[in-house]
C-alpha angles and dihedrals in degrees: 000000000000094000092052091054092052092049091053091048091054092046092051091049089055092048093049 
């Protein structure tokens, strides 16, 4: 579940 959290964080950073 840790990898999923990191992926989401990176995706959000790109969207921002």
